[in-house]
N, C-alpha and C positions, 0 to 999 in steps of 0.2 A: 154796596154804597159805603160801608164803614171802611173797607180797604181803600177805596178811592179817596175818601176824606183823609185817611192817614197818609196816603201817598202825596196828596196835595200839601199837607202840613210839612212833610219832609222836604218837598220841593221848595216851599217858601223859606224854610230855615237854611237850606243849602245855598240858595241864591243870595240870601242875606249875608252869608259868610263870604261868598264870592264878591259881593258888592263892596264890603269893607276892605277886603284885600286889594281890589282894583282901585278904590279911592285912595288908599295909602300909597299905592304904586304910582298913580297919576300925580300925586303931590310930589313924590320924589322925582318923577320924570320931568315935571316942570322945573324943579330945582336944577336938575342935571342940564337940561337944554338951555336954560336962561342964566346959568351961573357957572357951574363946574366944567361944563364941556369946553368952554373957551379958555379955561385955565390949563388944559392938558397940553403937553409939549407937541403932541401929534394929533391932528384932527381926525376923528373917526368918520368912516363912511356911514351912510344912513343906517345900514343894518348893524354896524358896530354900536351905534348909539342905542338902538333898540335892544341889543344884547345886554348892554349895561343895565338898562331898565328892567329887562327880563330877569337878570341875575338877582336884582333887588327883590323881585316878586318871589323868586324861589327861596331866598334866604328868609323873607318875611313869612312865607307859608311854613317853612321848617320850624322856626321858633314859635310861631303861633300854635302849631300842633304840639310842640314839645311842652309848652307852658300852659296849654289848655285855654288860651285867650279867646277862642272862638266858641267855647262851650256855654253859650247863653242859655239860661234855664237850668242846665245841669248844675252849674255853679251859681252862687249868689252874685248879684251885680258887683259888689265890692271885690269878690274873688276874681271875677272876670277882668275888672279894671286893674287889679294888682298884677294879674298875668299879662295884661296888655302893656303895663308899664315896663315889666321885665322884657317883654318881647321887643318893644320899641327901642329901649336902651341897647339891647344886644344887636338888633338889626342895624340901627343907625350908627352905632359904634363901629361895628365890623365894616359897614359900608364906607364910613369915613376913613378908616385905616386903609381900605382897599383903594380909595381915591388918592390917598397920599402916596401909596406904593406905585400906582399908575403914573401919577404926576412926577414921581422921582425926586420930589423936593419936599422935605418935611416942614417947610415954611407954610405949607397948606394948612397946618394946624393953627396958624395965626389968623386964619380966615374961617373960624368955626361958627360964627354967628348964624349963617344961613342954616347949618345943620341943627343948631340948637332951636332955631325958629321952627324947623320942620318937626322936631320932637314935640314942641309945644302944641303945634297945630294938630299933630297926630293924636295927642292926648285929648284935645277938645273934641275932635271928630269921633274917636272911639268911645268917649264918654257918652256923647249924644246917641251914638249907635247902640251901645250896650243898654242904656236906659230904655230907648224906644223898642229894641228887640225883646227886652225882658217883658215889656207890656204886651207885645205881640205874642210872645211865647205863652204868657198867662192866659191869653184868649184861646190860642190854638190848643194848648195842652193844660186843661184844668186838672186839679189834683186827682190822682187815681184813688177810687174807692176800693180798698183792699180787704180781703179776708186772710187772716193769719192762721196757718196750720202749725200746731206745736205739739210737743210731747211732755218731757219732764222738766226742762228748764223753764223757769218762770219768764214769760215773754215781756214783762214790764220794762226791763232795761232796753230791749229792742224797740218796743213801742215808744219809749221816751226819746230814743235817738231819731226815730221816724218823725216824731212830733216836732223836732227842731226844723223840719222842712215841710210845714203844712201846705206850702205852695205846690208840693209834688206828691206827697203821700198822705192818705187818710185811712187808718185802720178802722173800719166800721163794723167788723165782725171777727170773731175768733172761734176756732173749732179744734177740739182735741183729737189727736190721731186715733184714739180708741173709739171714736164715734163710728157708727156704721158706715162702711165704705160708700154705699150708694148715697147716703145722706151728705157725705163730704163732697162728692162729685156734684150733687145737685146744688149745693151752696156755691161751688165754684162757678156754676152757670149763671148765678145771680149777681156776680160781681165783675168789675172790669179787669181785676188782676188778683193774683194770689201771691203771698209770700210764705215760703216754706222755711220753718225754723229748724229745731232739732228733731227731725223726723228720721226714723230708720230707713236705710237705703231702699229696701223693697217697696215700702209704701211711698217713699219719695219718688221712685222711678215711675210708679203707677200714676201719681199726680202729674208729674212732668209730661208723660206721654199723653195723658188726657188733655192737658192744657195745649200741647202741641197740636193735637187733632182738632181742637175747638178754637184755635187761634186766640187763646187766653194769655194775656201777658203774665209771665211767671218770674218771680224773684226767688232766690234761694240763698240761705246762709251757708257758705261752703264748709264742708268738713275738712279736716287736716289732709286727708288723702286727696280731696278735690284740688287743693293747692298744688300738690305734687303732680297730679295728672294734667293740670292745665298747661304746664310748661314742659311736658315730656316731648321727646323726639319721635317723629313719625318714621316708621320702618315700612317702606313700600317695595320690598323685595318679592313679596308673594301676593296672591290674590286675597289673602287674609291679612287684614291690617294688624300691625303690631305697634305698641307704644313702648319706648325705651325709657326707663327710669334709672338714671345713673346713680343717684343717691350718694354721691361722693363729695359734695361741696364744690369748691372751685377747682379748676384744672391748674396744672403747674404754670402755664403761660398766663392765665388769669391772675394767679397769686403774684407772679413776678411783676406784671404790669401794675397791679394794685399797689404793691410795695413801693415801686418807683414813684408812683403818684403820691403815696402817703408821705414819703420823705420830702418830696418837692413842696407839697401843700403845707406840711407841718413847719418846715423851715420858713417858708414865705409867711405863714400865719403868725409865727413867733415874732418875726421882724415887724410886720404890719401892726400886730396887736400889742407890741411892747409898751406904748404909752398907756393903754388900757390896763395892762398887767401891773404896771407900776402904780397907777392911781388907785386901782382896786386894793393892792397890797397895803398902801399907806392908809386907806380908809378903814380897812379891817383892823389894822394894828392900832390906829388912833382911837377906835371906838371903845374897845375893852382891854387893850394891851395883850390879848390872847394871841395864839399862833395864827399866822396868816393862812397857812395851807392845812388841808385836812386830807389825810390818807385813809384808805379803807380797802379791805380785801374784796376784790371782785372776780368774777369768772370771765374768761375769754375762751378762745378756741380750744376744743377738746376738754373743757372743764378745768383748764389750768388757772390757778389763782395768781393774781398780780395786785400790786398796790396802786390803786387809782389815785390821781392827784387832782384836788379841787380846791378852790378858794373856800375857806370856812364861812358858811352862811348862817350857822346856828351858834348858840351859846356853847361854851366849853362844857364837856361832859354831857352832851345833848342826848346820848344814848345810854345813859347809866342804867336805864330800865330795860335795855335790850334793843335789838335792831327793829326799826319800823320806818315805813315811808313817811314823808312829810305830809301833814294833813292840810286841809283847805285853809284853816285859820290856826296854824301851828305857832304856839307862843314860844317855841324854842328858836324861831328864826329871828335874827337881829334886824334892826332897821336897815343897816348896810346890806345884810344878807338878803333882805327882801328885794332890794333893788337889783342885786347881782343875780338872783334867781329869776326875776321877771325878765331881765335882759339876757339871761343865759350866760352872762359873763363868768359866773362861777365855774363853768365848764372849761374855760380857756386853758388852764394849766394842763389839761389832758393832751394838748399839742405835744408836750414833752413825752407823754406815754406813747403817742403815735410815733414820734421820732425814735424812741427806744425800741419799738416793735411789739409792744404789748397790745396795742390797739391799732385800729385802722381809722381813717377819716370817716368812712361810711361802713356801717355794720350794725348788728343788734346791740342795743344798749346793754352794758354789763350789769348783771344782777349780783347781789350778795349771795353767798352760798346758803345762808340760813333761809333767806326768802325764796331762793330758787328751789330749795328742798321742799318748802311748803307748797309751792306751786306744783312741784313734781308729784306730790301725793294726790293732788286733784287732777293733774294733767300729766300722765307719765311721759307724753311726747315733748314736754317742755324743753328737754335737753337737746332736741333736734336743732335748736337755734344756735348751738355751739359748734356747728360745722364750719364756721368762719370766725375770724377775729371780731371781738367786740368793737363798736364804733362810737365816735364822738357824736355823729348824727346817724340817722338810718331811715329806712322805709317806714317803720312804725312811728318814728318821731315826726315825719312829714305828714303822714296820713292818719296818725293816731294822736293820742294825748298822753300826758304824764300819768294819768290815772286810768288808762285803757286797761280793760280786763286782760288777765294773762292769756286766755285762750285766743282772744282777738289779736293780742300782741304777737303770739306765736305764729298765727296765720300770716300776719303782715311780714314778719321776719322771714318766714319760709318762702313767701312770695319773692322777697328780695334775693334769697339764696338760689332759688330755682330759676329765677328770671335774670340772673346776674349778667351784667355787661359793664364795661368801663364807662360807656356813655350813661348808663343808669346811675353810676356813682356821681358823675359830673352833674347830671340833672338833679339828683337829690341834694347835692351840695348847694346848687343855686337856689332850689326851692326851700332850703333850710332858712334862708334869710326871711322868708315869709313868716315862719313860726316865731320869730323874734318879736313880732308885733301882735301875736295872737295870745291873748290872756289865758284862754282855755288850755293852751299847750303846756302851761306851767302850773296849773291848778293841782293842788294836792288831793289825796283821797279823802273820803268822808271822815269825820271825827271819830266814828265808831270803828274804823278800819285801821289795821296795822300793816296790811298789804293791799294790793289792788284786787284781791279776790272779793267778790260781792255775793250777797245772799242769793241763792237759787230760788 
């Protein structure tokens, strides 16, 4: 019965996604048949018209999957709406360019009102859909009551993160791995799901296999080696499966394509952002007459040091007492600097670092050597993230926060390196716009911390 209920829930959510895609496609179809079709220089046959509408559905599905705009329940309602906004802008923008190319007359852009109206109607429809389906999801999928299995690392930080989504996760019990094995398994039977934290591989494998046999939902905090295994290549030459771990960072072709894109994006970024660069420079200079820019030694690919360029957001001589990360309420940050940091405009001068070749648009954020050495003492593998150039934005910036713990940041950066593709770079660049409006993305570390390392 439980399996049938779960299957029915998934069927409901699946068709709800199909429904919103069809509704958006129907709205575009109406616009095509009643407006743009008659503007084309050559009239389409019936199948040709449906092909145009079908192409819209394909593009819509592609961007919806890319930005996660159909992940109701998995994402918060606002995150779903934000993703939908991006999806709608991209889909309708590309479609409008497509129509202009088909028409062969760029004057079509003078008749953009219907497409803007479609965007507005799309936003209203998807908002109603997202709110309604979030309510349905809450009924179908109440929070999971979880038991957490842990060892040495204090689980309070993990629990605090889970508690930010009480609509999905509720840790109601904890058990230390040193507990008798039979007692652990019996506790698993009493809960809907289990989350495995820092548990040794042998014990973790036993728990995973037990959960698999009993159909118990199982979450796991990945180890560093898990990230590497996840994106390995399958070798199917024999009847014994092999996994290939290349461990070499990016290939030559990937590096070449990435460099070409870095040059193009940095040049375009400098041109587009020039008014912001100018206004920011004037504001910094006017506030305290100090230097506009701030340079600092940072680490990039293979541990090479370079001078990173940023707008100065702190008082002059802000690190007279040594290197330390910005704190949540850091009195060293100037009023102008606070605005620049919250908007991330203080990072814009790094476009020149990218153009020079010291950095890439996307990659692990560069750390100072002193802080990286501190992290390395706790996490010897922290240097693994230096297999690629440092980046202006990155996987850890989109899916993490400024004060993300070093181990979690390492796993996110390794996910990027091992899963690298040019499309992933493009996706991360687009999603970076989202973090400009997320306050938690720029929050500093606690006042008692000088690095992102937290108490175990």
